[in-house]
Legacy VTK file of the C-alpha trace (Angstrom):
# vtk DataFile Version 3.0
C-alpha trace
ASCII
DATASET POLYDATA
POINTS 410 float
-28.924 -1.375 -57.000
-32.047 0.690 -56.750
-30.471 2.241 -53.458
-27.396 3.357 -55.124
-29.414 4.847 -58.048
-31.750 6.715 -55.675
-28.603 7.921 -53.920
-27.235 9.346 -57.164
-30.301 11.114 -58.102
-30.596 12.843 -54.865
-26.933 13.967 -55.228
-27.679 15.442 -58.637
-30.652 17.414 -57.393
-28.703 18.781 -54.553
-25.923 19.904 -56.807
-28.264 21.654 -59.212
-30.130 23.260 -56.258
-26.722 24.387 -54.882
-25.749 25.842 -58.201
-28.523 28.299 -57.728
-27.898 28.907 -54.070
-24.076 29.244 -54.632
-23.316 27.002 -51.647
-23.982 23.414 -50.515
-24.679 22.640 -46.930
-24.300 19.085 -45.724
-25.469 18.498 -42.282
-23.210 16.181 -40.067
-23.995 14.330 -37.065
-21.727 12.883 -34.336
-21.766 9.153 -33.697
-20.683 7.923 -30.282
-17.333 6.214 -30.047
-17.158 2.470 -29.390
-16.121 3.146 -25.868
-19.000 5.541 -25.243
-21.560 3.020 -26.914
-20.196 0.346 -24.600
-20.300 2.539 -21.425
-23.801 3.576 -21.866
-25.203 0.169 -22.978
-28.005 -0.845 -20.626
-27.871 -3.722 -18.252
-23.990 -3.939 -18.480
-23.745 -3.314 -14.628
-26.105 -6.061 -14.119
-23.532 -8.298 -15.601
-20.599 -7.030 -13.531
-19.236 -4.667 -16.246
-18.771 -1.024 -15.135
-16.807 1.579 -17.147
-17.446 4.441 -14.694
-14.127 3.773 -12.649
-12.259 5.178 -15.659
-13.621 8.645 -15.018
-13.690 8.490 -11.098
-10.562 9.016 -8.799
-9.721 5.630 -7.217
-7.704 5.060 -4.209
-5.410 2.187 -2.785
-7.621 0.422 -0.336
-5.013 -1.751 1.404
-3.771 -0.368 4.744
-0.112 -1.445 4.143
2.398 -0.880 1.352
5.632 -2.145 0.013
8.136 0.121 -1.562
10.876 -1.631 -3.768
14.585 -0.632 -3.181
17.337 -0.713 -5.756
21.187 -1.105 -5.033
23.646 1.461 -6.285
27.451 0.217 -6.471
26.951 -1.533 -3.229
27.014 1.779 -1.582
23.430 2.955 -1.452
19.676 1.815 -1.330
17.013 3.914 -3.114
13.548 3.682 -4.050
11.369 5.621 -6.790
8.968 8.302 -5.454
6.867 10.811 -7.405
6.300 14.392 -6.288
3.698 16.902 -7.714
0.940 16.733 -10.284
1.968 16.312 -13.094
4.171 13.742 -11.325
7.830 14.219 -11.386
9.946 11.043 -10.618
12.919 10.820 -8.248
15.369 8.365 -6.832
15.020 8.647 -3.055
16.856 7.291 -0.086
14.731 6.033 2.815
16.672 7.307 5.895
15.682 6.327 9.308
18.205 8.809 10.796
16.337 11.881 9.118
13.006 13.319 10.071
12.538 15.720 7.087
12.039 14.547 3.503
13.967 16.500 0.914
14.633 16.668 -2.785
17.124 18.695 -4.947
15.443 21.808 -6.445
15.521 22.946 -9.830
17.057 26.228 -8.299
20.079 24.255 -7.366
22.367 25.513 -10.240
25.574 24.396 -11.746
27.670 26.211 -9.120
26.742 23.510 -6.657
28.520 20.423 -8.001
26.454 18.011 -5.983
23.272 18.931 -7.878
24.758 18.049 -11.123
23.456 14.747 -13.066
20.369 14.370 -10.778
16.733 14.807 -11.274
15.489 18.144 -9.989
12.075 19.165 -8.559
10.409 21.956 -10.458
7.562 23.340 -8.569
6.485 25.530 -11.283
5.360 22.458 -13.243
3.182 21.190 -10.528
-0.508 22.391 -9.879
-0.700 20.788 -6.472
2.509 22.730 -5.165
1.872 25.205 -2.289
4.626 27.557 -1.151
5.826 27.779 2.311
9.230 29.418 1.990
10.683 28.827 5.441
14.520 28.567 5.247
16.086 25.164 5.950
19.819 24.629 7.146
21.270 21.551 8.376
24.971 21.539 9.718
26.557 18.281 8.810
30.136 19.321 10.287
32.213 19.486 7.172
29.313 20.766 5.009
25.697 22.327 5.204
22.533 21.337 3.452
20.403 24.439 2.574
17.021 24.990 0.996
13.498 25.983 1.742
10.309 24.285 2.811
7.348 23.681 0.253
4.260 21.490 0.088
3.194 19.088 -2.655
1.803 15.783 -3.322
3.978 12.538 -2.740
3.109 9.213 -4.300
5.310 6.233 -3.372
4.250 2.593 -4.044
0.467 2.704 -4.141
0.134 5.406 -1.295
-0.525 8.987 -1.959
0.006 11.855 0.623
-1.386 15.389 -0.309
0.237 18.629 0.962
3.317 17.019 2.388
5.699 19.438 3.886
9.306 19.027 2.528
12.455 20.817 1.522
13.623 21.798 -1.634
17.510 21.702 -1.509
19.229 24.659 -3.288
22.792 23.588 -2.128
24.291 20.196 -1.360
27.905 18.901 -0.806
29.895 18.327 -3.847
30.265 14.474 -2.800
26.736 13.958 -3.646
27.441 14.134 -7.451
28.594 10.531 -6.980
25.257 9.516 -5.380
22.228 7.979 -7.223
19.785 9.463 -5.012
17.825 12.947 -5.563
16.767 13.243 -2.203
15.736 11.681 1.133
12.512 10.337 2.553
12.912 10.850 6.394
11.812 7.751 8.505
12.903 9.328 11.881
10.442 10.073 14.887
8.313 13.117 14.805
9.974 15.919 16.722
8.207 19.157 17.111
5.444 20.309 14.676
6.872 18.764 11.592
5.009 15.599 10.495
7.457 13.092 8.593
6.074 11.468 5.604
5.145 8.219 7.451
3.191 10.099 10.107
1.161 11.839 7.292
0.288 8.515 5.823
-1.001 7.287 9.338
-2.899 10.491 9.738
-4.867 10.064 6.265
-5.035 6.383 7.250
-3.504 5.069 4.035
-1.292 3.121 6.523
-3.097 1.423 9.500
-0.385 0.232 11.826
2.162 2.686 13.088
5.150 0.504 12.209
7.353 -0.198 9.362
10.000 -2.744 8.441
13.244 -2.674 6.244
14.599 -5.707 4.297
17.975 -5.192 2.617
18.948 -7.711 -0.001
22.335 -9.539 0.737
22.723 -10.443 -2.930
25.286 -8.065 -4.038
25.222 -9.299 -7.630
21.379 -8.221 -7.825
20.533 -4.489 -8.467
17.285 -5.295 -6.489
18.027 -3.746 -3.021
15.136 -4.996 -0.854
12.053 -3.353 0.440
10.516 -0.889 2.771
7.403 -2.276 4.270
4.878 0.192 5.602
2.455 -0.979 8.069
3.471 -4.578 8.351
6.159 -7.267 9.204
6.755 -9.751 6.504
7.641 -13.248 7.823
9.180 -14.240 4.479
12.013 -11.934 5.361
12.757 -13.596 8.663
15.199 -16.672 8.989
13.292 -19.912 9.837
14.633 -22.100 12.651
14.056 -25.777 12.909
11.715 -26.749 16.024
13.850 -29.295 18.141
12.308 -32.856 17.896
9.574 -31.621 15.301
9.812 -31.790 11.640
8.916 -28.322 10.859
10.296 -24.863 11.161
9.043 -21.563 12.688
10.379 -17.968 12.156
13.278 -16.886 14.531
12.312 -14.493 17.562
12.598 -10.848 17.136
14.735 -9.195 19.574
13.066 -5.881 20.572
15.038 -2.672 22.236
13.328 0.390 23.562
14.388 3.377 21.742
14.784 7.062 22.906
13.121 9.257 20.260
13.714 12.697 21.765
16.169 13.576 18.986
14.194 11.994 16.275
16.514 9.054 15.789
15.944 5.373 16.246
18.419 5.369 19.132
19.048 2.477 21.627
21.517 1.038 23.976
23.950 -1.520 22.491
25.519 -3.788 25.229
28.753 -4.344 23.504
30.770 -5.304 20.464
33.344 -8.020 20.287
36.013 -9.042 17.710
36.280 -12.740 18.006
39.956 -13.914 16.996
39.078 -17.520 17.114
42.607 -18.680 15.819
43.975 -17.095 19.056
41.118 -17.872 21.321
40.759 -14.273 22.071
37.741 -11.866 22.219
38.523 -8.240 21.906
35.782 -6.024 23.447
34.593 -2.539 22.458
31.695 -0.617 23.898
32.462 -2.426 27.061
30.074 -0.401 29.343
27.280 -0.186 26.817
26.925 2.532 24.346
24.259 4.614 22.204
23.707 3.352 18.838
21.253 4.353 15.982
20.323 2.702 12.749
20.745 4.374 9.471
19.167 2.900 6.361
20.761 5.413 3.972
24.232 4.252 4.239
25.970 0.824 3.847
28.693 1.400 6.396
29.084 0.970 10.087
30.182 4.083 11.922
31.952 3.905 15.247
34.266 6.289 17.522
37.451 7.037 15.679
39.704 4.944 17.908
37.414 1.919 17.748
37.199 2.204 14.016
41.225 2.182 13.798
41.471 -0.729 16.243
38.828 -2.844 14.577
40.254 -2.334 11.106
43.765 -3.230 12.603
42.302 -6.291 14.080
40.933 -7.506 10.673
44.155 -6.646 8.815
42.724 -3.638 6.903
45.025 -0.902 5.684
44.292 2.832 5.462
43.024 4.330 2.012
41.806 7.800 1.218
38.450 9.376 2.447
38.785 7.418 5.715
38.051 4.113 4.153
40.193 0.920 4.780
41.387 -1.638 2.187
40.919 -5.519 2.718
42.462 -8.146 0.717
39.342 -9.599 -1.363
40.993 -13.114 -1.070
40.825 -13.100 2.655
37.162 -12.407 3.369
36.181 -15.807 4.499
39.147 -15.833 6.874
38.317 -12.572 8.627
37.132 -13.017 12.500
33.436 -12.697 13.313
32.170 -9.750 15.094
29.558 -9.836 17.583
27.119 -6.892 18.250
25.525 -7.699 21.482
21.866 -6.264 21.694
19.377 -7.133 24.313
21.792 -9.869 25.598
21.738 -11.507 22.094
24.801 -11.886 19.789
24.090 -10.577 16.307
27.066 -11.696 14.593
28.587 -10.549 11.286
31.300 -12.452 9.274
33.841 -11.047 6.839
31.591 -11.048 3.840
29.118 -9.117 5.824
31.171 -6.307 7.025
33.280 -5.548 3.813
32.262 -4.210 0.520
33.339 -5.467 -2.869
33.494 -2.669 -5.313
34.063 -3.099 -9.103
34.950 -0.766 -11.820
35.284 -2.615 -15.149
37.902 -5.219 -14.793
39.175 -3.780 -11.425
37.827 -5.151 -8.073
38.756 -4.133 -4.555
37.463 -4.623 -1.192
36.951 -2.255 1.713
36.046 -2.491 5.302
32.431 -1.235 6.358
33.858 0.182 9.597
34.316 3.993 9.188
34.337 7.007 11.464
31.618 9.785 11.043
32.662 13.194 9.880
29.887 14.885 12.008
31.138 16.077 15.331
28.042 15.027 17.208
28.380 11.484 15.968
31.923 10.826 17.169
30.765 9.031 20.319
28.059 6.798 18.914
27.767 3.638 16.847
25.642 3.912 13.592
24.485 0.739 12.068
24.081 0.909 8.376
23.561 -1.406 5.571
26.574 -3.789 6.445
24.439 -4.764 9.434
20.986 -4.224 8.275
21.389 -6.448 5.297
22.053 -9.284 7.440
19.343 -8.534 10.049
15.737 -7.627 9.080
14.711 -4.553 11.234
11.246 -3.504 12.442
10.544 0.058 13.648
7.662 0.221 15.967
6.336 3.906 16.598
3.466 2.957 18.801
5.490 0.964 21.243
8.736 3.060 21.030
10.876 0.042 20.115
13.051 -1.447 17.436
13.429 -5.035 16.547
15.992 -7.187 14.976
16.064 -10.631 13.523
18.309 -12.639 11.196
17.039 -12.026 7.653
16.014 -14.779 5.251
LINES 1 411
410 0 1 2 3 4 5 6 7 8 9 10 11 12 13 14 15 16 17 18 19 20 21 22 23 24 25 26 27 28 29 30 31 32 33 34 35 36 37 38 39 40 41 42 43 44 45 46 47 48 49 50 51 52 53 54 55 56 57 58 59 60 61 62 63 64 65 66 67 68 69 70 71 72 73 74 75 76 77 78 79 80 81 82 83 84 85 86 87 88 89 90 91 92 93 94 95 96 97 98 99 100 101 102 103 104 105 106 107 108 109 110 111 112 113 114 115 116 117 118 119 120 121 122 123 124 125 126 127 128 129 130 131 132 133 134 135 136 137 138 139 140 141 142 143 144 145 146 147 148 149 150 151 152 153 154 155 156 157 158 159 160 161 162 163 164 165 166 167 168 169 170 171 172 173 174 175 176 177 178 179 180 181 182 183 184 185 186 187 188 189 190 191 192 193 194 195 196 197 198 199 200 201 202 203 204 205 206 207 208 209 210 211 212 213 214 215 216 217 218 219 220 221 222 223 224 225 226 227 228 229 230 231 232 233 234 235 236 237 238 239 240 241 242 243 244 245 246 247 248 249 250 251 252 253 254 255 256 257 258 259 260 261 262 263 264 265 266 267 268 269 270 271 272 273 274 275 276 277 278 279 280 281 282 283 284 285 286 287 288 289 290 291 292 293 294 295 296 297 298 299 300 301 302 303 304 305 306 307 308 309 310 311 312 313 314 315 316 317 318 319 320 321 322 323 324 325 326 327 328 329 330 331 332 333 334 335 336 337 338 339 340 341 342 343 344 345 346 347 348 349 350 351 352 353 354 355 356 357 358 359 360 361 362 363 364 365 366 367 368 369 370 371 372 373 374 375 376 377 378 379 380 381 382 383 384 385 386 387 388 389 390 391 392 393 394 395 396 397 398 399 400 401 402 403 404 405 406 407 408 409
């Protein structure tokens, strides 16, 4: 009580004094926030409590990483990537058939239909952006991709790459308007002076082992599309086989093939392809003398020479649709013939449900064959194994030993 009375007396004296001085001055002092008081409390570090990490830059210490992939309409697999500071977020396809990473630029206007409904990179909003300006053009046969090079920070998974060279695309084909992806992360081999993003990770030692692997989820009802595993092979994605005479399982053996990296692709020799008409006890061969093949994680189809595509679709009872696609009766998928891809002398077999795609729009569902021809003139004579093949076989990309591996996925 006496404290309150003392405070009141002092307040009255101050007011009377201020009336003479024409103003009142009340000094204020700043008290530390609770967080500051905790941070500077003595002896906390001794007990394992340290708040300094909040103000210090911290780095992902692992030497490998895993990027989650998502499925879009059973036709595309993409992952989330951030570019720049402040970070801008994009849906990106991880593409083993490209070396260059690119993203749609904010300068891609409404006249380029393919740029509509996409996230666009605006370098004016990033303080880590560095201009390059070199022009880029890629002739894809029936269309071109055009843009220019820039540098900026990339963040994917827990891994950061500063100053990555990439392309801002200012014009892309109109068909891209149907794609979920805003760009591409190139996972091809290094050709010339350009460092693909994975090579940049190896240089800055955020990834230790010069290999990556791709697991594509076969569950088409799930939007989770799989993983790109940087710097590691994950045995949980490898099918287990029973050891004869023993009561346990071991992972299946990986079949490795040498690759030709001169053009930047994961290119290898395929021994052959055979459609097995078991009801007629016939095996119809293709690629009989061996043929060049590449893998393409950006697509869900299997591309082959035009005549082979036509013949295979005829053998499986598919009928021609628009845009080079072939229709298959959804009720017959489990009756379709198995198709063998012979790699390193081993049969990698796909069944009907593997090499077809079930596409639904509301109550309407139809099925299409995964076998299509490429529109790019330089690809007319090669086989391109996309998601229809890769979702059934886990794939390993070994840069150090210049080889690619396949094994049945778990």
